[in-house]
C-alpha positions in Angstrom: -34.1 -57.4 122.6 -34.9 -57.4 126.3 -35.2 -53.6 126.2 -37.0 -53.3 123.4 -39.9 -54.9 125.6 -39.0 -54.3 128.9 -38.8 -57.6 129.8 -36.2 -59.5 132.3 -35.1 -62.9 131.3 -36.8 -66.1 132.5 -35.6 -67.8 135.6 -34.6 -71.8 135.4 -37.4 -72.5 137.7 -39.9 -70.4 135.1 -37.8 -72.0 131.4 -38.4 -75.6 133.2 -42.1 -74.4 133.3 -41.8 -73.2 129.8 -39.9 -76.6 128.8 -43.4 -78.4 131.3 -46.2 -76.4 129.2 -44.9 -77.1 126.0 -44.0 -81.0 126.7 -47.7 -81.4 127.9 -49.3 -79.1 124.0 -47.2 -81.3 121.7 -48.5 -85.0 123.7 -51.8 -83.6 123.6 -51.3 -82.6 119.8 -49.9 -86.3 119.3 -52.6 -87.7 121.0 -55.7 -86.3 119.2 -53.6 -87.8 116.8 -53.3 -91.2 118.2 -57.2 -90.8 118.7 -58.6 -89.6 115.2 -56.2 -92.7 113.7 -58.6 -94.7 115.8 -61.7 -93.6 114.9 -60.9 -93.6 111.1 -59.9 -97.2 111.6 -63.1 -98.6 113.3 -65.6 -96.3 113.1 -65.4 -96.0 109.8 -63.5 -99.6 108.8 -61.5 -97.9 105.9 -60.6 -100.9 103.1 -57.3 -99.7 101.1 -54.7 -96.7 102.2 -56.0 -94.1 100.3 -59.6 -94.6 101.5 -57.7 -93.9 105.2 -56.0 -91.4 104.5 -58.6 -89.1 102.2 -61.2 -89.6 106.1 -58.0 -88.6 108.0 -58.5 -85.6 106.7 -62.1 -85.0 107.8 -61.2 -86.3 111.2 -57.8 -84.2 111.9 -59.1 -81.5 112.4 -61.3 -82.7 115.6 -59.8 -81.3 118.9 -60.1 -83.3 121.9 -63.0 -82.7 122.8 -65.0 -83.0 119.6 -62.7 -86.2 118.9 -63.6 -87.7 122.5 -66.9 -86.7 121.7 -67.7 -88.2 118.3 -65.8 -91.9 119.6 -68.6 -91.5 123.2 -71.1 -90.9 120.7 -70.1 -93.6 118.4 -69.4 -96.8 121.4 -66.1 -96.9 120.0 -63.9 -97.5 123.6 -64.8 -98.4 126.9 -66.7 -96.7 129.7 -62.7 -96.5 131.8 -61.6 -94.9 128.5 -63.7 -91.8 127.8 -63.6 -91.4 132.4 -59.3 -90.9 131.5 -59.9 -89.1 128.4 -62.7 -86.9 129.7 -61.1 -85.8 133.1 -57.2 -85.6 130.6 -59.4 -83.2 128.6 -60.1 -81.6 131.7 -56.7 -80.6 132.1 -56.1 -80.0 128.8 -58.7 -77.1 128.7 -57.3 -75.9 132.3 -53.7 -76.2 130.7 -54.6 -73.6 127.8 -57.0 -71.5 128.9 -56.1 -70.7 132.7 -52.5 -72.4 134.2 -50.8 -69.3 133.8 -53.2 -66.8 134.7 -55.1 -68.1 137.6 -51.2 -69.3 139.0 -49.4 -66.1 138.2 -49.8 -64.6 142.0 -49.3 -68.1 143.6 -45.9 -68.5 141.1 -45.2 -64.8 141.5 -44.8 -65.5 144.9 -43.6 -68.6 145.2 -45.8 -70.3 146.3 -46.9 -73.6 145.0 -44.0 -74.0 142.5 -43.3 -77.7 142.6 -47.9 -77.7 142.2 -48.1 -76.4 139.1 -45.4 -78.2 137.4 -46.3 -81.4 138.1 -49.8 -80.5 137.3 -48.9 -79.6 134.3 -46.2 -82.8 133.6 -49.0 -84.6 134.7 -51.1 -83.9 131.9 -47.6 -85.2 129.9 -47.4 -88.7 131.8 -51.7 -88.8 131.2 -52.0 -88.3 127.4 -48.5 -90.9 126.8 -50.6 -93.3 129.0 -53.6 -92.6 127.1 -52.2 -93.1 123.2 -50.3 -96.2 124.6 -53.7 -97.7 125.7 -55.3 -96.8 122.2 -52.9 -98.1 120.3 -54.1 -101.4 122.5 -57.2 -100.7 121.8 -57.0 -100.5 118.2 -54.5 -103.6 117.8 -57.4 -105.8 119.6 -60.2 -104.3 117.3 -58.0 -105.5 114.6 -57.5 -108.7 115.8 -60.9 -108.6 116.3 -61.6 -108.2 112.9 -58.9 -111.4 111.6 -56.0 -108.7 111.1 -51.9 -110.4 112.2 -51.1 -108.0 114.3 -47.9 -110.2 114.9 -45.5 -107.9 113.3 -46.7 -104.3 114.4 -47.0 -106.3 118.2 -42.1 -106.5 117.8 -42.2 -103.2 116.7 -44.1 -101.6 119.2 -42.8 -103.7 122.0 -38.9 -102.5 120.2 -40.1 -98.5 120.0 -40.9 -98.8 123.7 -38.0 -101.6 125.4 -35.3 -100.3 123.1 
């Protein structure tokens, strides 16, 4: 297959790069979905699951930037959380649109490879951290609105600590 495309096999560092990029893209997609779920619950306040699922179909079309803008317009989160989300959005845009093309020369000459890998890995870690913050925000929102979240807290604790 390599001969057909006239390309060489990826090095171990390139394989790591591709895995980190895939992990970051996956983490961002999970964050987008988490954010869109939160937007449905906090802005629409559906009464039943079927209504929530229907609304979620609409909001799942939101990209990370569009979801952040919508949530900001409706003041759904703290300014600190918006600042963190916007910072991640900037890194997401760099990852998707510029990470490889802007880093090609440095990568080829073995300059800043570790810095590039760290920057990409940080996007994954930040995405997961922001998902946790959105979970905590949603739990607080639910409790303020008289929803018993004790079992949810138990399940979340088990998930993250087992």
